[in-house]
Every structure is written in structure tokens, then in C-alpha cells.
C-alpha angles and dihedrals in degrees: 000000000000129000097032117236110278092013095126093044093050091045092054090050089062095043095100091053092049090049091049092054091051092048091049091052091050090047092052091048092049094051094046094043094053093062102032092111099022120126121217111263117229119193133173088270089052090059090055092051091047092048092052092047094047106035104034130066116229087232094059119092092227088064090063095041098043127128091279136032113283098233099087096039089051090051090049090053091052090050093052101258091279115139092209090053090054092048092049091049092050093051092046093045090050092051096046097045100044093041089050089050090054093048092047092054091048097050094042091054119101090208112047095204090057089045089052090054092051092046090050092052090052092050091048091050094046092050094052115116094237087068106028099049090065089066087077097049123091089229137102098255098090097053091041092054093046091055091058098081092046092056093044096048095046092049089051093049092050094048104037101027098036091231097153093167088075089069088091092056090046091053091048090050092049092050091051090045092055093048094054101058132016096229092051089071089071090053088054093047092055089053086079092085097049092045088053089050091049089050091055098040104031104041102247110177119250088248092055092047093048091047090049092053092047094049093046090048091047093049093050093042095051092047096048091043088054092050093046094050100043121097133195126226089276092057094251129126117264096254091057093079091046091053090051089055090050090048095052098039105034113014104042094043093059116059094198092054091044090054090051092054092046089054088052092056106269109149112232127191138156092273091056093045087054089063092069108140093012127131123222089259097042123121094020093309093303091162086069099038110034106109091210089064096054093105091048092050091050091051092049092051093050105032111004099098096045094045092049091050090049091049092053091049093048093047110043089159089064091051091056095042091052088052089052090050092054098038094108092051090048104042104022103037101127096110091042091053093048093048096047108026107025109129117234108264093019108143144167129234121243087259091063092187095186094065101047085108119029094232124038091213087070088069092055095048090049085066090049091053093046091050095046095046090059100031101054098055090046093051092046092049095049093043127237091258090067094058111107125228094234096072089052090053091048093051091047091051091047091051092045091047093055116018096053095050092040090050090051090050092049090049095049094042095048098043099032094075137002091213123089094358091169093057095042094051095042096097091052091049093051091046089054092049092048090048091052091051093050095045095048090042087058091045090053092044090053089053091057095050113108127201099250091179087083090070127076116257094245091063090078094139091055091049091050089050091054091052098043117034092192090073122084130201116252113262123221 
């Protein structure tokens, strides 16, 4: 007799998995199609990475204290110094990591339809141009962004699944993350507090905790040592150019801020005031060459970094207001990216997944709504007194493990340079989006958990059904 008894019911149970496979195929097609005719993009920074990879041995100290972090040049050495090899690796790495992130969310979900929603959001986010176009640049953005899901998933597994053995993979990921981009080192440094919290709450061994502190300290130390010892073509430290950008774009344009810096010792004359709105490279690099600015340059080299840091600490309101000023560049930068950084030949398929909703943040808040709609009635029905302390600890650790480091990365990226704020803060933005997906995935998952202790032990099939909605009870 056709169809067999239970055929329709069993088929519907596998519908989310079938839909996930179809979504994954579309995602793969979208990523590959976008860059089919794209040419690799080489910028001035690309030339620095290529020079380090080609002209320096990985065993020479200058390789690790060059003008850029050593992570990407080392990868280029491994790939044979070929630009095409690097581009192919970045595209493949992007596909594997973000697709794995989607599959992980789906198979960790207690309700597969909710897991399908979360996986779809991740694929939409990972196929957006602000992320995918960097796969075709000889820069550190692509690898840095692809490391984001690895860090997020491992932190979740350690906190919510008590899998402390993954701490070694997390530490390896954090070390690689710090060696790819300068600012990432500050993200890694602020992981000290959450790792300490995980040590207290999750039972890490003393050996694991000590190793974590050593590796985090080593990662931050190597990165900052590299920055401190690198010099630009003018013989200045790397931060010197960034401070000139900040001077021209943020200090000189605001009289109140200028007065604050003057009170902190910054020499100001007519030549410097004439640089209002200038970049460090404007007017044929006049910031570096104008003889009337020699006293200013000497002050910047000796005191600029420490005075700027003191100013930011003394004026937290300025730090926040500057973030508000740049929020459109930081959170709504899609058009800016496409106008400035789009590779020649970079294209979108007719599906154009990234623009199904005008603003990507809508996807993330859809998850919030879905989680809350189901969570609140469950919590009210069970009663607040039945909620255990452990979930609260887990949520606190997850927030501590992500929001503090992400906030540090936002702060450093936004205040470290006035130039290319969108590009510099991109990793922090993607980290925040990935964190939102993971947190609200866990909120939704918690809503679908059922107290199986109310059922007798012999009803194991029923308990399994409650946990995994792809299973069906046997029919007589």
C-alpha cells in the first residue's frame, strides 16, 4: 500500500534537514559566483605583506617585527608566495568555516526549525558583500573574519557544554587571531578576565589555566613588540601616522579638544592649524616634511601616544560621542565598502541573498523575537523559582567572554586611527553579530528544553522525542 503508514509524518520530520542542504548549496553557489570574475586587489598595505613574505625568512627577527603582523606573511610563505593561491585559500577558508558554523547551530538546536532559522541567518550574514569582498584582497581582513566563528563556537562549547578540553583549540585560535591584525591583540588581552571566570566556574585544571595565561600574554607581547619595533618609510613607529590622521581629522577640527591637548603639552602654531582636515599623507606628506612642524613631530614621537591615551581615559564622554559620530560608518557601511573596496569583476548572483532585507541587523532581531516569544511563556509557566543558578552563570560567562573583548576591539579600532574606520572596526562588528546569533540561539534552545524528569525512566523513547524532534515514536 502506498504511501506507507507514517510516510508523510516521517517525511516532514526530515524537512528541516532537506531545507538546510538546499540552503547550503545556494550559499556555496553565491560565494563562488560573486568572485568568479574578480581580480585580486593589491593596495599599499598588500605590498608590505608581500615584501615581508618574499624578502624575510620566518626565522629572522625582522620578519616578526616588520611593518605589519607576521600572520598573513607567514601564510603567504606556506602558500608559495602566489597571490592567486592566497585568494583561493581565503575563499575556501571562508566557505568551510561559515558553513560549519551554520551546520553546528543547526545540529546543536533542540528544535530543527529554529536551528534552520539560525543557520539561515548565518549564511545570509556570511554572503554579504561587506564580508565576502575581502576574500579577494591581499590583506588580513578575510582570515581575521573567518576566525570569528571558530572563537565564538569554542567559547560556547566550553561554557555551555563543559568541554574544557577545547581550551587548547581556543588558545590556538586566539594566538592566530592576534597575529593577523594589530588590534586583535587587545581582544586577546581582554580574554584574561573571561578565562579566569571559566577557570573558577567550569573546572579548568591549574595547568590549563596557567597555560592560558602564558599563551594570552605571549600573543599580546609578540604583537605589541612587533608594533613597537616596526618603522615606516619615514623612520617613525607605526602609530605615528595614525596619530597624524587623528590630529588632522579629530583634534584640530574641535577647538575644545585642541585646547585640551595644548594644556597637555602639544605645541600648536599656524602651520599646524593649517592642517585642519588633513590626513597624514595629505599635501605630499607635509605633516612629515614641513620644517615649521618639526617641534610638533618631536612632541608626537616622544609624548603623543601617552598623552592621547591619557586624554581618552580622562574624557570617556568623548570616547562614546566619537563612536556615535562614526556609527553609520561602523554599522551601515555596505555602500561605503562597495564604492571603495569592491574588486574589479566582483558581482552578485540574481538571488542576491545579502539584500533580501535592507538591513542585516533585522535578521538578528528576528532571532531575538523568536526566542522571546517562546521563552517568556515557558519561564512564566515553570515559575522563576525553578530556574537554576547554573544557566545564569553560563550566560554571565558568555557575556563576559565576548562583550568585554568586543568592546575593547571597538575602542581600539575606532580611536586608533581616524582613517578607514569602517575597515578597521569590521572584525568587531562581525564578532558582535556572531555573538548575537550564538546568544539568541542559546536563548531559543533553552525555550525548547523540556523537564524530562517528570516522565518515568522507562519512557525513554518519549524523552528522546522531546529532545530531538527528528525522531518519531514507533507505530503499531
